[in-house]
C-alpha positions as CSV (number, residue, x, y, z in Angstrom):
1,X,4.0,17.8,17.0
2,X,1.5,17.5,14.2
3,X,-1.9,19.2,14.2
4,X,-4.5,17.7,16.5
5,X,-7.0,16.4,14.0
6,X,-8.8,13.0,14.3
7,X,-6.3,10.7,12.8
8,X,-6.0,7.0,13.4
9,X,-4.3,7.3,16.8
10,X,-7.1,9.4,18.1
11,X,-9.8,7.2,16.6
12,X,-8.3,3.8,17.5
13,X,-6.2,4.5,20.7
14,X,-7.9,1.7,22.5
15,X,-6.7,-0.8,19.9
16,X,-3.1,0.7,19.6
17,X,0.0,0.5,21.7
18,X,-0.3,4.1,22.9
19,X,-0.8,5.8,26.2
20,X,-1.9,9.3,27.2
21,X,1.8,10.3,26.9
22,X,2.0,9.3,23.2
23,X,1.8,12.3,20.9
24,X,-1.3,12.3,18.8
25,X,0.6,12.6,15.5
26,X,-1.6,13.0,12.5
27,X,-1.8,14.4,9.0
28,X,-5.4,13.3,8.7
29,X,-4.6,9.7,7.7
30,X,-7.2,7.0,7.5
31,X,-11.0,7.3,6.8
32,X,-10.4,6.4,3.2
33,X,-13.4,5.5,1.1
34,X,-14.7,2.0,0.4
35,X,-15.9,2.3,-3.2
36,X,-18.5,-0.2,-4.5
37,X,-17.5,-1.4,-8.0
38,X,-19.8,0.0,-10.7
39,X,-18.5,-2.0,-13.7
40,X,-15.7,-4.5,-13.0
41,X,-17.6,-6.4,-10.4
42,X,-20.8,-6.9,-12.5
43,X,-18.7,-7.8,-15.5
44,X,-17.3,-10.9,-13.7
45,X,-20.4,-11.8,-11.8
46,X,-19.5,-10.1,-8.5
47,X,-22.3,-7.8,-7.3
48,X,-20.6,-7.1,-3.9
49,X,-17.1,-6.0,-5.0
50,X,-15.6,-3.0,-3.2
51,X,-12.3,-1.1,-3.5
52,X,-10.5,0.3,-0.4
53,X,-8.9,3.4,-1.9
54,X,-5.9,4.0,0.2
55,X,-4.4,6.4,-2.3
56,X,-6.4,9.1,-0.6
57,X,-4.1,9.1,2.5
58,X,-2.1,12.3,3.0
59,X,1.1,11.1,1.2
60,X,-0.9,9.0,-1.3
61,X,-0.5,5.5,0.1
62,X,-1.5,3.1,2.9
63,X,1.9,3.7,4.5
64,X,0.6,6.7,6.3
65,X,-1.4,4.6,8.8
66,X,1.6,2.8,10.1
67,X,3.9,5.9,9.9
68,X,1.6,7.9,12.1
69,X,2.0,5.4,14.9
70,X,5.7,4.8,14.3
71,X,6.4,8.5,14.3
72,X,4.4,9.1,17.5
73,X,6.3,6.3,19.3
74,X,9.6,7.6,17.9
75,X,8.8,11.1,19.3
76,X,7.8,9.5,22.6
77,X,11.2,7.7,22.8
78,X,13.1,11.0,22.0
79,X,14.1,10.3,18.4
80,X,15.3,13.1,16.2
81,X,15.6,11.1,12.9
82,X,13.3,8.8,11.0
83,X,15.3,6.3,8.9
84,X,14.1,3.9,6.3
85,X,14.9,2.0,3.1
86,X,12.2,2.2,0.5
87,X,10.9,1.4,-2.9
88,X,9.1,4.8,-2.7
89,X,6.0,4.9,-0.6
90,X,7.7,4.4,2.7
91,X,10.2,7.2,1.9
92,X,7.4,9.6,0.9
93,X,5.4,8.8,4.1
94,X,8.3,9.0,6.5
95,X,9.5,12.3,5.0
96,X,6.0,13.8,5.3
97,X,5.6,12.8,8.9
98,X,9.1,13.9,9.8
99,X,8.4,17.3,8.3
100,X,5.2,17.8,10.2
101,X,6.9,16.8,13.5
102,X,10.2,18.7,13.1
103,X,12.3,15.6,12.6
104,X,15.0,14.7,10.1
105,X,14.1,12.0,7.5
106,X,16.9,9.9,6.0
107,X,15.8,7.6,3.2
108,X,17.8,5.0,1.3
109,X,16.4,3.9,-2.0
110,X,17.7,1.5,-4.8
111,X,19.0,3.5,-7.7
112,X,16.6,3.4,-10.6
113,X,14.1,1.4,-8.5
114,X,11.8,4.2,-7.3
115,X,9.0,5.8,-9.3
116,X,9.6,9.5,-10.1
117,X,6.6,10.8,-8.2
118,X,7.6,9.1,-5.0
119,X,11.2,10.3,-5.2
120,X,10.0,13.8,-5.8
121,X,7.8,13.6,-2.7
122,X,10.7,12.7,-0.4
123,X,12.8,15.5,-1.8
124,X,10.0,18.0,-1.6
125,X,9.4,17.1,2.1
126,X,13.0,17.9,2.8
127,X,14.4,14.4,3.4
128,X,18.0,13.4,3.0
129,X,17.8,10.9,0.1
130,X,20.6,8.4,-0.6
131,X,20.4,6.2,-3.7
132,X,22.4,3.0,-3.6
133,X,23.5,0.7,-6.4
134,X,21.6,-2.2,-5.0
135,X,18.2,-3.8,-4.5
136,X,15.7,-2.8,-1.9
137,X,16.6,-5.8,0.2
138,X,20.2,-4.8,0.3
139,X,19.2,-1.2,1.2
140,X,17.1,-2.5,4.1
141,X,20.0,-4.6,5.4
142,X,22.1,-1.5,5.4
143,X,19.6,0.8,7.3
144,X,19.0,-1.9,9.9
145,X,22.7,-1.8,10.7
146,X,22.4,2.0,11.1
147,X,19.3,1.9,13.3
148,X,21.2,1.4,16.6
149,X,22.5,5.0,16.6
150,X,21.1,7.3,19.4
151,X,18.1,9.3,18.4
152,X,17.4,7.3,15.3
153,X,14.1,5.4,14.7
154,X,13.9,2.8,11.9
155,X,10.4,3.1,10.4
156,X,10.3,0.3,7.9
157,X,7.7,-2.4,8.5
158,X,10.1,-4.3,10.7
159,X,9.1,-1.6,13.2
160,X,6.1,-3.2,15.0
161,X,4.3,0.1,15.4
162,X,4.0,0.2,11.6
163,X,2.0,-3.0,11.5
164,X,-0.1,-1.7,14.4
165,X,-1.1,1.4,12.5
166,X,-1.8,-0.4,9.2
167,X,-4.2,-2.8,10.9
168,X,-6.7,0.1,11.2
169,X,-7.4,-0.4,7.5
170,X,-9.1,-3.6,8.4
171,X,-11.0,-1.8,11.2
172,X,-12.4,0.7,8.7
173,X,-13.5,-2.0,6.3
174,X,-15.5,-3.7,9.0
175,X,-17.0,-0.3,10.1
176,X,-17.9,0.6,6.5
177,X,-19.5,-2.7,5.6
178,X,-20.9,-3.5,9.0
179,X,-19.1,-6.8,8.9
180,X,-15.9,-8.4,7.6
181,X,-15.8,-9.3,3.9
182,X,-15.8,-12.9,2.8
183,X,-12.5,-12.4,0.8
184,X,-9.9,-9.7,0.7
185,X,-7.3,-9.2,-2.1
186,X,-4.2,-7.3,-1.4
187,X,-0.8,-6.6,-3.1
188,X,2.2,-8.2,-1.3
189,X,5.7,-6.8,-1.4
190,X,7.4,-6.7,1.9
191,X,4.5,-8.5,3.5
192,X,3.7,-6.0,6.2
193,X,0.2,-5.0,4.9
194,X,-1.3,-8.4,4.6
195,X,0.1,-9.2,8.0
196,X,-1.4,-6.0,9.4
197,X,-4.9,-6.6,7.8
198,X,-5.0,-10.1,9.1
199,X,-4.1,-8.9,12.6
200,X,-6.8,-6.2,12.4
201,X,-9.5,-8.6,11.4
202,X,-8.4,-11.0,14.1
203,X,-8.6,-8.4,16.8
204,X,-11.9,-6.8,15.7
205,X,-13.9,-9.7,14.3
206,X,-12.7,-13.0,15.5
207,X,-12.4,-12.0,19.1
208,X,-16.1,-11.1,18.9
209,X,-17.0,-14.5,17.5
210,X,-17.4,-13.4,13.9
211,X,-15.6,-14.7,10.8
212,X,-12.6,-13.1,9.1
213,X,-12.0,-13.0,5.4
214,X,-9.9,-15.4,3.3
215,X,-6.8,-13.4,2.5
216,X,-5.5,-13.4,-1.1
217,X,-2.1,-11.9,-1.6
218,X,-0.8,-10.9,-5.1
219,X,2.9,-10.8,-6.0
220,X,4.4,-9.9,-9.3
221,X,5.8,-12.8,-11.3
222,X,9.2,-11.3,-11.4
223,X,9.2,-10.6,-7.6
224,X,7.4,-13.6,-6.1
225,X,9.5,-15.0,-3.3
226,X,6.5,-16.2,-1.2
227,X,5.1,-18.0,-4.2
228,X,8.4,-19.6,-5.1
229,X,9.2,-20.4,-1.5
230,X,12.7,-18.8,-1.6
231,X,14.1,-15.2,-2.0
232,X,14.5,-13.7,-5.4
233,X,17.9,-12.2,-5.9
234,X,17.0,-9.8,-8.7
235,X,13.3,-9.0,-8.5
236,X,11.8,-7.4,-11.6
237,X,8.4,-5.9,-12.2
238,X,6.8,-2.8,-13.5
239,X,5.1,-2.6,-10.1
240,X,8.0,-1.0,-8.3
241,X,6.2,-0.8,-4.9
242,X,6.3,-4.6,-4.7
243,X,9.7,-5.2,-6.3
244,X,11.0,-6.9,-3.3
245,X,12.9,-10.2,-3.3
246,X,13.1,-11.1,0.4
247,X,10.1,-9.8,2.4
248,X,10.8,-8.6,5.9
249,X,7.3,-9.8,7.0
250,X,7.6,-13.2,5.3
251,X,6.4,-15.2,8.3
252,X,3.4,-12.8,8.9
253,X,2.3,-13.0,5.3
254,X,2.4,-16.8,5.2
255,X,0.5,-16.9,8.5
256,X,-2.2,-14.6,7.1
257,X,-2.5,-16.9,4.1
258,X,-2.6,-20.1,6.0
259,X,-4.7,-19.1,9.0
260,X,-7.3,-17.5,6.8
261,X,-7.5,-20.4,4.3
262,X,-6.4,-18.0,1.5
263,X,-3.7,-17.9,-1.2
264,X,-0.6,-16.0,-2.3
265,X,-0.2,-16.1,-6.0
266,X,1.9,-14.4,-8.7
267,X,0.4,-12.2,-11.5
268,X,2.2,-11.1,-14.6
269,X,3.1,-7.5,-15.4
270,X,0.6,-7.7,-18.3
271,X,-2.2,-8.7,-16.0
272,X,-1.2,-5.9,-13.5
273,X,-1.3,-3.2,-16.2
274,X,-4.6,-4.5,-17.7
275,X,-6.2,-4.3,-14.2
276,X,-4.5,-0.9,-13.8
277,X,-6.2,0.4,-17.0
278,X,-9.6,-1.1,-16.1
279,X,-9.6,0.6,-12.7
280,X,-9.1,3.9,-14.3
281,X,-11.4,3.5,-17.3
282,X,-14.2,1.5,-15.7
283,X,-14.2,2.7,-12.1
284,X,-12.6,6.1,-12.2
285,X,-9.9,5.0,-9.7
286,X,-6.4,6.0,-10.5
287,X,-3.8,3.8,-8.8
288,X,-0.1,3.0,-9.1
289,X,0.7,-0.4,-10.8
290,X,1.3,-2.3,-7.5
291,X,-2.2,-1.4,-6.3
292,X,-3.7,-3.2,-9.3
293,X,-2.0,-6.5,-8.5
294,X,-4.8,-7.7,-6.1
295,X,-7.4,-6.8,-8.7
296,X,-5.4,-8.7,-11.4
297,X,-5.5,-11.8,-9.1
298,X,-9.2,-11.3,-8.5
299,X,-9.9,-11.1,-12.2
300,X,-8.0,-14.3,-12.9
301,X,-9.7,-16.2,-10.1
302,X,-13.1,-14.9,-11.2
303,X,-12.5,-16.0,-14.8
304,X,-11.5,-19.5,-13.5
305,X,-14.7,-19.5,-11.3
306,X,-12.5,-19.6,-8.2
307,X,-14.3,-16.6,-6.8
308,X,-18.1,-16.5,-7.0
309,X,-20.8,-14.1,-5.9
310,X,-21.1,-15.6,-2.4
311,X,-20.3,-12.7,-0.1
312,X,-18.5,-9.4,-0.1
313,X,-15.1,-9.1,-1.8
314,X,-12.7,-6.2,-1.1
315,X,-9.6,-5.3,-3.0
316,X,-7.2,-3.0,-1.2
317,X,-5.8,-0.3,-3.6
318,X,-2.6,0.7,-1.9
319,X,-1.3,3.8,-3.6
320,X,-2.4,6.7,-5.8
321,X,-1.8,6.7,-9.6
322,X,0.0,10.1,-9.6
323,X,2.9,8.4,-7.7
324,X,4.0,6.8,-10.9
325,X,3.2,9.1,-13.8
326,X,5.2,7.1,-16.3
327,X,3.0,4.1,-15.8
328,X,-0.1,6.2,-16.6
329,X,1.1,6.9,-20.1
330,X,2.8,3.6,-20.9
331,X,1.3,2.3,-24.1
332,X,-0.8,5.4,-24.7
333,X,-0.6,7.9,-27.6
334,X,-0.5,11.5,-26.5
335,X,-2.7,13.5,-28.9
336,X,-1.1,16.0,-31.2
337,X,-2.4,19.6,-31.2
338,X,-4.9,20.5,-33.9
339,X,-5.9,23.8,-35.5
340,X,-8.4,25.8,-33.3
341,X,-11.4,25.6,-35.7
342,X,-14.8,24.1,-35.1
343,X,-14.4,21.8,-38.1
344,X,-11.1,20.4,-36.9
345,X,-12.5,19.9,-33.5
346,X,-15.5,18.0,-34.8
347,X,-13.2,15.7,-36.9
348,X,-10.9,15.1,-33.8
349,X,-13.7,14.0,-31.6
350,X,-15.4,11.9,-34.3
């Protein structure tokens, strides 16, 4: 079993489907910072814009919240193997939690569809990695057919314990602000995270008579099945974490949108990468491209005056930038070495 530090199971046991017999699995997930915008918010007239920086979870993404609970319940049920299909972050998280608990991790990923950093993580944690010549959606269909084997726990977001763990992100936002935000922007791929956040706000805020935020989900234009209203056979986007054509949590994502009075909209890869650069250069926050999708949608809505400075706005940044090192240097010129002289250095820095 993992070390007994105060992870999300220990902190939120009263709100999670755990008992005294459930192992308190943790790698120290949760407790990520809510960073107030220093430049982007004021530039678009939003003085109360915050970023929930989930890239500081142990494996570098929000997936660790749900994986802690899913792994604990798998151990409780006697599983020896964690199984998942993944566009990258789930595989990294499952592999990390399997390693710390002495379990085997088997991850199935679409060939050429996973960022290098994420694939390296799964391999480093000792997972059995299988790449298949298919999309993520086909890979998920395959692993769901394998999940009925004895001792195997499927830990994709179709596992209800994943959603339960991920809802703690909403709990933390309420704790950090002292209230729920007026609006929340979040990337949408498989739909599990927007489903989880809406559940978390519902349990913590609405049951106490408060108001929950309007939920705004951002999909990439080339992978926007919820916006189109039908699955996308060949999803395409630079934001590999949300390159999903048929979300497993479709119904939950639509319910979060409709019940909150929010939206799910598509943003272009150009908008995503522009927001990605702004987060790094104006806020000091390094994220993978998918994390910037929600910010891209916010920027578009703010420009169109569809978001005004009337209450707190939170953007969930789902994964760390080092997960996709190729995206960090896309469009940039790496400086050439110069002679080690003071005069050359002065010329180089202008």
